[in-house]
C-alpha positions in Angstrom: 0.0 0.0 0.0 1.5 3.4 -1.0 0.7 7.0 -0.4 2.5 9.9 -2.2 4.0 13.0 -0.5 5.7 15.7 -2.4 8.8 16.8 -0.6 10.3 19.3 -2.9 8.8 20.7 -6.1 10.1 23.6 -8.1 8.7 23.0 -11.6 8.7 25.9 -14.1 5.2 25.0 -15.2 2.2 23.7 -13.3 1.6 21.1 -16.0 4.8 19.3 -15.0 3.5 18.7 -11.5 0.1 17.6 -12.7 1.5 15.1 -15.2 3.9 13.7 -12.6 1.1 13.3 -10.0 -1.0 11.4 -12.5 1.9 9.2 -13.5 2.8 8.3 -9.9 -0.8 7.9 -8.7 -1.5 5.3 -11.4 1.8 3.5 -11.2 3.6 4.4 -7.9 7.2 3.3 -7.7 9.0 3.4 -4.4 12.7 3.6 -4.3 12.7 2.0 -0.8 10.3 -0.8 -0.1 9.8 -3.7 2.3 10.6 -7.1 0.9 7.2 -8.5 2.0 3.8 -7.0 1.9 2.9 -8.1 5.5 4.7 -9.0 8.7 3.9 -11.8 11.1 5.3 -11.5 14.6 5.2 -14.3 17.1 5.0 -13.2 20.8 7.4 -16.0 21.9 10.1 -14.8 19.5 12.8 -12.4 20.8 12.3 -10.2 17.8 11.0 -10.2 14.2 13.0 -8.7 11.3 11.5 -6.6 8.5 13.9 -6.4 5.5 13.9 -3.1 3.6 15.4 -2.7 0.1 16.7 0.4 -1.5 16.4 -0.2 -5.3 17.6 3.3 -6.3 21.1 4.5 -7.2 21.0 7.1 -4.3 21.2 6.9 -0.6 17.9 7.2 1.3 16.8 7.9 4.8 13.7 6.1 6.0 11.5 6.9 9.0 9.3 4.1 10.4 6.5 3.9 12.9 3.7 1.8 14.2 0.0 2.5 14.7 -3.0 0.5 15.7 -6.0 0.2 13.4 -7.4 3.5 14.7 -4.3 5.5 14.1 -3.0 5.5 17.7 0.8 5.4 18.1 0.9 5.3 21.9 0.9 2.4 24.4 1.3 -0.3 21.7 2.5 -3.8 22.7 5.3 -3.5 20.1 8.6 -1.8 19.9 10.1 -0.8 16.5 13.8 -0.1 16.1 15.4 1.9 14.6 12.8 4.6 14.0 15.2 6.3 11.5 17.7 4.6 9.3 20.0 5.3 6.3 20.1 2.8 3.5 22.8 3.0 0.9 22.2 2.8 -2.9 21.3 -0.8 -3.9 21.6 -1.9 -0.3 19.3 -3.5 2.3 18.4 -2.5 5.8 16.6 -4.2 8.6 13.9 -3.1 11.1 13.3 -5.0 14.2 10.0 -5.6 16.0 9.8 -6.8 19.6 6.5 -7.9 21.1 5.9 -6.7 24.7 3.8 -8.9 27.1 1.3 -6.1 27.8 -2.3 -5.6 26.7 -2.1 -8.4 24.1 -5.0 -10.7 23.6 -4.0 -14.3 24.2 -6.8 -16.0 22.3 -6.5 -14.3 18.9 -4.3 -12.5 16.5 -3.8 -8.7 16.8 -3.1 -6.4 13.8 -1.2 -3.1 13.6 0.1 -0.9 10.8 3.8 -0.4 10.0 4.5 2.8 8.0 7.8 3.3 6.2 8.4 6.8 4.9 11.3 7.3 2.5 13.2 10.6 2.7 14.7 11.3 -0.7 18.0 13.1 -1.2 17.7 16.8 -2.0 17.8 17.9 -5.6 21.2 19.0 -6.7 21.8 22.7 -7.6 21.7 22.0 -11.3 18.4 20.3 -11.0 16.2 23.2 -9.7 13.2 22.0 -11.7 13.4 18.4 -10.5 10.3 17.0 -8.9 11.2 14.9 -5.8 8.4 12.7 -4.5 8.5 10.6 -1.3 6.4 7.5 -1.2 5.1 6.0 2.0 4.7 2.2 2.3 2.2 0.8 4.7 1.9 -2.8 5.6 0.0 -4.9 8.2 1.7 -6.4 11.2 0.0 -9.5 12.6 1.0 -10.4 16.1 0.3 -13.9 17.2 0.3 -15.0 20.8 1.7 -18.3 21.9 -0.2 -21.3 20.5 -1.1 -19.7 17.1 0.7 -20.7 14.0 1.0 -20.2 10.3 -0.4 -23.6 9.3 -3.7 -23.0 11.1 -3.8 -19.4 9.7 -3.7 -20.8 6.2 -6.8 -22.9 6.9 -8.9 -20.0 8.3 -10.3 -19.2 4.9 -12.0 -22.7 4.8 -13.7 -22.0 8.2 -15.6 -18.9 7.1 -19.4 -19.1 7.1 -21.4 -17.0 4.7 -25.0 -15.8 5.0 -27.2 -13.1 3.3 -28.6 -10.2 5.2 -31.2 -7.8 4.0 -31.8 -4.3 5.3 -34.3 -2.2 3.4 -33.0 -1.8 -0.1 -29.6 -3.1 0.7 -28.4 -6.7 0.6 -25.2 -7.7 2.4 -23.0 -10.8 2.3 -22.2 -11.5 5.9 -19.2 -13.6 6.9 -18.6 -15.1 10.3 -15.0 -15.9 11.1 -14.8 -18.4 14.0 -11.0 -18.6 14.0 -8.4 -16.7 16.0 -6.9 -15.3 12.7 -7.5 -12.3 10.5 -8.6 -13.1 7.0 -7.6 -10.6 4.3 -9.3 -11.4 1.0 -7.2 -11.8 -2.1 -10.3 -12.4 -4.2 -13.9 -11.6 -3.3 -16.2 -11.8 -6.3 -19.8 -12.5 -7.2 -20.9 -13.9 -10.6 -24.4 -14.5 -11.9 -25.0 -16.7 -14.9 -24.2 -14.8 -18.1 -22.5 -11.9 -16.3 -18.9 -11.0 -15.7 -17.5 -11.5 -12.2 -17.9 -8.4 -9.9 -15.4 -7.7 -7.2 -17.0 -6.4 -4.1 -16.1 -2.9 -3.2 -15.5 -3.7 0.5 -13.0 -6.5 -0.3 -10.2 -4.7 1.6 -12.2 -5.0 4.9 -10.7 -8.0 6.8 -12.8 -10.6 8.5 -11.5 -10.2 12.0 -11.0 -13.1 14.5 -14.1 -14.4 16.2 -16.4 -11.8 14.6 -18.5 -10.9 11.6 -18.0 -8.6 8.6 -20.5 -7.4 6.0 -20.0 -6.8 2.3 -22.5 -4.8 0.2 -24.0 -6.7 -2.8 -24.2 -4.7 -6.0 -27.8 -3.8 -7.0 -27.4 -5.6 -10.3 -27.1 -8.9 -8.5 -29.7 -8.5 -5.8 -32.6 -10.9 -6.0 -30.6 -13.4 -8.0 -28.6 -16.6 -7.4 -24.9 -16.1 -7.7 -21.5 -17.8 -7.2 -19.3 -16.3 -4.5 -15.6 -16.8 -5.3 -13.1 -16.0 -2.6 -9.5 -16.5 -1.5 -7.2 -15.1 1.2 -3.8 -13.5 1.4 -1.3 -15.8 3.1 1.5 -15.0 5.5 3.9 -14.3 2.6 1.6 -12.1 0.6 0.5 -14.8 -1.8 -3.0 -16.2 -2.5 -4.5 -19.2 -0.9 -6.6 -21.7 -2.8 -9.7 -20.2 -4.4 -13.1 -21.4 -2.9 -16.6 -21.0 -4.2 -20.1 -21.2 -2.7 -23.6 -20.6 -4.0 -25.7 -17.8 -2.5 -29.2 -16.5 -3.1 -29.2 -12.8 -3.1 
Protein backbone atom coordinates (compact mmCIF):
# COMPACT_ATOMS: atom_id res chain seq x y z
CA UNK A 1 0.00 0.00 0.00
CA UNK A 2 1.45 3.35 -1.02
CA UNK A 3 0.73 7.03 -0.41
CA UNK A 4 2.51 9.86 -2.16
CA UNK A 5 3.96 12.95 -0.51
CA UNK A 6 5.70 15.71 -2.45
CA UNK A 7 8.81 16.75 -0.55
CA UNK A 8 10.30 19.28 -2.94
CA UNK A 9 8.77 20.74 -6.06
CA UNK A 10 10.09 23.63 -8.14
CA UNK A 11 8.71 23.02 -11.62
CA UNK A 12 8.69 25.87 -14.10
CA UNK A 13 5.20 24.99 -15.20
CA UNK A 14 2.24 23.65 -13.26
CA UNK A 15 1.60 21.07 -15.96
CA UNK A 16 4.82 19.26 -14.98
CA UNK A 17 3.48 18.66 -11.49
CA UNK A 18 0.07 17.57 -12.73
CA UNK A 19 1.48 15.07 -15.20
CA UNK A 20 3.88 13.68 -12.62
CA UNK A 21 1.11 13.33 -10.05
CA UNK A 22 -1.03 11.42 -12.52
CA UNK A 23 1.86 9.17 -13.47
CA UNK A 24 2.77 8.34 -9.88
CA UNK A 25 -0.80 7.89 -8.69
CA UNK A 26 -1.51 5.34 -11.40
CA UNK A 27 1.81 3.51 -11.18
CA UNK A 28 3.56 4.45 -7.95
CA UNK A 29 7.17 3.29 -7.74
CA UNK A 30 8.96 3.42 -4.43
CA UNK A 31 12.75 3.61 -4.30
CA UNK A 32 12.67 2.05 -0.83
CA UNK A 33 10.27 -0.77 -0.06
CA UNK A 34 9.80 -3.71 2.32
CA UNK A 35 10.62 -7.15 0.91
CA UNK A 36 7.24 -8.52 1.96
CA UNK A 37 3.77 -6.98 1.92
CA UNK A 38 2.95 -8.07 5.48
CA UNK A 39 4.70 -9.02 8.69
CA UNK A 40 3.85 -11.84 11.09
CA UNK A 41 5.35 -11.47 14.57
CA UNK A 42 5.16 -14.27 17.12
CA UNK A 43 5.01 -13.23 20.76
CA UNK A 44 7.39 -15.99 21.88
CA UNK A 45 10.14 -14.83 19.50
CA UNK A 46 12.78 -12.45 20.81
CA UNK A 47 12.35 -10.22 17.77
CA UNK A 48 10.99 -10.19 14.22
CA UNK A 49 12.98 -8.69 11.35
CA UNK A 50 11.54 -6.57 8.54
CA UNK A 51 13.86 -6.39 5.53
CA UNK A 52 13.90 -3.10 3.59
CA UNK A 53 15.36 -2.73 0.08
CA UNK A 54 16.71 0.43 -1.55
CA UNK A 55 16.44 -0.18 -5.28
CA UNK A 56 17.64 3.27 -6.33
CA UNK A 57 21.13 4.51 -7.17
CA UNK A 58 21.05 7.07 -4.33
CA UNK A 59 21.20 6.90 -0.55
CA UNK A 60 17.89 7.22 1.28
CA UNK A 61 16.82 7.90 4.83
CA UNK A 62 13.70 6.12 6.01
CA UNK A 63 11.47 6.91 8.95
CA UNK A 64 9.29 4.11 10.36
CA UNK A 65 6.53 3.95 12.95
CA UNK A 66 3.70 1.75 14.20
CA UNK A 67 -0.01 2.47 14.67
CA UNK A 68 -3.03 0.49 15.70
CA UNK A 69 -6.01 0.22 13.35
CA UNK A 70 -7.42 3.49 14.74
CA UNK A 71 -4.25 5.46 14.08
CA UNK A 72 -2.98 5.52 17.67
CA UNK A 73 0.79 5.38 18.14
CA UNK A 74 0.92 5.33 21.95
CA UNK A 75 0.91 2.40 24.39
CA UNK A 76 1.34 -0.29 21.74
CA UNK A 77 2.53 -3.78 22.74
CA UNK A 78 5.26 -3.49 20.11
CA UNK A 79 8.63 -1.77 19.92
CA UNK A 80 10.15 -0.84 16.55
CA UNK A 81 13.84 -0.07 16.06
CA UNK A 82 15.43 1.89 14.60
CA UNK A 83 12.82 4.62 13.95
CA UNK A 84 15.23 6.34 11.53
CA UNK A 85 17.71 4.57 9.28
CA UNK A 86 19.95 5.31 6.30
CA UNK A 87 20.10 2.75 3.49
CA UNK A 88 22.80 3.04 0.85
CA UNK A 89 22.21 2.78 -2.88
CA UNK A 90 21.28 -0.77 -3.93
CA UNK A 91 21.59 -1.87 -0.30
CA UNK A 92 19.28 -3.45 2.26
CA UNK A 93 18.36 -2.45 5.79
CA UNK A 94 16.60 -4.21 8.61
CA UNK A 95 13.92 -3.08 11.05
CA UNK A 96 13.31 -5.04 14.24
CA UNK A 97 9.99 -5.64 16.00
CA UNK A 98 9.81 -6.76 19.61
CA UNK A 99 6.49 -7.90 21.08
CA UNK A 100 5.88 -6.75 24.65
CA UNK A 101 3.83 -8.90 27.06
CA UNK A 102 1.31 -6.13 27.75
CA UNK A 103 -2.32 -5.64 26.69
CA UNK A 104 -2.05 -8.39 24.09
CA UNK A 105 -5.05 -10.72 23.60
CA UNK A 106 -3.99 -14.31 24.19
CA UNK A 107 -6.84 -16.01 22.32
CA UNK A 108 -6.53 -14.31 18.94
CA UNK A 109 -4.28 -12.49 16.51
CA UNK A 110 -3.85 -8.71 16.77
CA UNK A 111 -3.13 -6.39 13.84
CA UNK A 112 -1.19 -3.12 13.55
CA UNK A 113 0.10 -0.88 10.77
CA UNK A 114 3.78 -0.35 9.97
CA UNK A 115 4.49 2.81 7.96
CA UNK A 116 7.80 3.30 6.16
CA UNK A 117 8.40 6.84 4.90
CA UNK A 118 11.26 7.33 2.47
CA UNK A 119 13.15 10.63 2.70
CA UNK A 120 14.71 11.25 -0.72
CA UNK A 121 18.01 13.12 -1.20
CA UNK A 122 17.72 16.82 -1.97
CA UNK A 123 17.80 17.86 -5.59
CA UNK A 124 21.21 19.02 -6.75
CA UNK A 125 21.80 22.69 -7.57
CA UNK A 126 21.71 22.01 -11.29
CA UNK A 127 18.35 20.29 -10.99
CA UNK A 128 16.22 23.15 -9.73
CA UNK A 129 13.21 21.97 -11.70
CA UNK A 130 13.43 18.38 -10.53
CA UNK A 131 10.30 16.97 -8.93
CA UNK A 132 11.17 14.93 -5.83
CA UNK A 133 8.40 12.70 -4.51
CA UNK A 134 8.46 10.64 -1.33
CA UNK A 135 6.37 7.50 -1.17
CA UNK A 136 5.12 5.95 2.04
CA UNK A 137 4.71 2.19 2.26
CA UNK A 138 2.18 0.84 4.72
CA UNK A 139 1.87 -2.82 5.64
CA UNK A 140 0.01 -4.88 8.18
CA UNK A 141 1.74 -6.42 11.17
CA UNK A 142 -0.02 -9.48 12.58
CA UNK A 143 0.96 -10.36 16.15
CA UNK A 144 0.28 -13.93 17.19
CA UNK A 145 0.28 -15.01 20.83
CA UNK A 146 1.73 -18.33 21.88
CA UNK A 147 -0.21 -21.27 20.45
CA UNK A 148 -1.15 -19.69 17.12
CA UNK A 149 0.74 -20.71 13.99
CA UNK A 150 0.98 -20.20 10.26
CA UNK A 151 -0.36 -23.62 9.31
CA UNK A 152 -3.67 -23.00 11.06
CA UNK A 153 -3.81 -19.43 9.75
CA UNK A 154 -3.70 -20.78 6.19
CA UNK A 155 -6.76 -22.91 6.93
CA UNK A 156 -8.86 -20.03 8.30
CA UNK A 157 -10.32 -19.25 4.85
CA UNK A 158 -12.00 -22.68 4.84
CA UNK A 159 -13.69 -22.03 8.18
CA UNK A 160 -15.62 -18.94 7.09
CA UNK A 161 -19.44 -19.11 7.14
CA UNK A 162 -21.43 -17.00 4.66
CA UNK A 163 -25.02 -15.77 5.00
CA UNK A 164 -27.16 -13.13 3.29
CA UNK A 165 -28.57 -10.20 5.24
CA UNK A 166 -31.23 -7.79 3.96
CA UNK A 167 -31.83 -4.31 5.34
CA UNK A 168 -34.31 -2.20 3.41
CA UNK A 169 -33.04 -1.83 -0.14
CA UNK A 170 -29.58 -3.09 0.73
CA UNK A 171 -28.40 -6.68 0.56
CA UNK A 172 -25.24 -7.74 2.35
CA UNK A 173 -23.04 -10.79 2.31
CA UNK A 174 -22.21 -11.50 5.93
CA UNK A 175 -19.21 -13.61 6.86
CA UNK A 176 -18.56 -15.12 10.27
CA UNK A 177 -14.96 -15.88 11.12
CA UNK A 178 -14.83 -18.37 14.03
CA UNK A 179 -11.04 -18.62 13.96
CA UNK A 180 -8.42 -16.65 15.96
CA UNK A 181 -6.88 -15.34 12.72
CA UNK A 182 -7.55 -12.31 10.53
CA UNK A 183 -8.61 -13.14 6.98
CA UNK A 184 -7.55 -10.64 4.30
CA UNK A 185 -9.28 -11.38 1.02
CA UNK A 186 -7.23 -11.77 -2.13
CA UNK A 187 -10.34 -12.45 -4.19
CA UNK A 188 -13.94 -11.65 -3.28
CA UNK A 189 -16.21 -11.81 -6.33
CA UNK A 190 -19.82 -12.50 -7.22
CA UNK A 191 -20.93 -13.89 -10.57
CA UNK A 192 -24.41 -14.49 -11.90
CA UNK A 193 -25.02 -16.74 -14.90
CA UNK A 194 -24.25 -14.82 -18.07
CA UNK A 195 -22.54 -11.93 -16.28
CA UNK A 196 -18.94 -11.00 -15.65
CA UNK A 197 -17.54 -11.46 -12.15
CA UNK A 198 -17.95 -8.39 -9.94
CA UNK A 199 -15.37 -7.66 -7.25
CA UNK A 200 -17.04 -6.43 -4.06
CA UNK A 201 -16.06 -2.86 -3.20
CA UNK A 202 -15.53 -3.71 0.48
CA UNK A 203 -13.00 -6.47 -0.30
CA UNK A 204 -10.24 -4.68 1.60
CA UNK A 205 -12.16 -5.01 4.87
CA UNK A 206 -10.70 -7.96 6.76
CA UNK A 207 -12.75 -10.62 8.49
CA UNK A 208 -11.48 -10.16 12.04
CA UNK A 209 -11.02 -13.08 14.45
CA UNK A 210 -14.14 -14.42 16.16
CA UNK A 211 -16.37 -11.75 14.63
CA UNK A 212 -18.51 -10.93 11.60
CA UNK A 213 -18.05 -8.60 8.65
CA UNK A 214 -20.53 -7.44 5.99
CA UNK A 215 -19.98 -6.75 2.28
CA UNK A 216 -22.51 -4.81 0.21
CA UNK A 217 -23.98 -6.68 -2.76
CA UNK A 218 -24.21 -4.69 -6.04
CA UNK A 219 -27.77 -3.77 -7.03
CA UNK A 220 -27.40 -5.64 -10.34
CA UNK A 221 -27.09 -8.94 -8.45
CA UNK A 222 -29.74 -8.45 -5.80
CA UNK A 223 -32.61 -10.93 -5.95
CA UNK A 224 -30.59 -13.43 -7.98
CA UNK A 225 -28.59 -16.57 -7.40
CA UNK A 226 -24.87 -16.12 -7.73
CA UNK A 227 -21.54 -17.81 -7.19
CA UNK A 228 -19.28 -16.32 -4.55
CA UNK A 229 -15.59 -16.83 -5.32
CA UNK A 230 -13.07 -15.98 -2.63
CA UNK A 231 -9.51 -16.52 -1.48
CA UNK A 232 -7.25 -15.14 1.23
CA UNK A 233 -3.81 -13.54 1.36
CA UNK A 234 -1.35 -15.83 3.11
CA UNK A 235 1.51 -14.97 5.48
CA UNK A 236 3.87 -14.33 2.56
CA UNK A 237 1.56 -12.08 0.55
CA UNK A 238 0.53 -14.83 -1.85
CA UNK A 239 -2.96 -16.18 -2.47
CA UNK A 240 -4.51 -19.24 -0.87
CA UNK A 241 -6.59 -21.70 -2.84
CA UNK A 242 -9.74 -20.25 -4.38
CA UNK A 243 -13.06 -21.37 -2.89
CA UNK A 244 -16.62 -21.02 -4.19
CA UNK A 245 -20.08 -21.18 -2.69
CA UNK A 246 -23.59 -20.58 -4.04
CA UNK A 247 -25.65 -17.76 -2.53
CA UNK A 248 -29.22 -16.52 -3.06
CA UNK A 249 -29.16 -12.75 -3.07
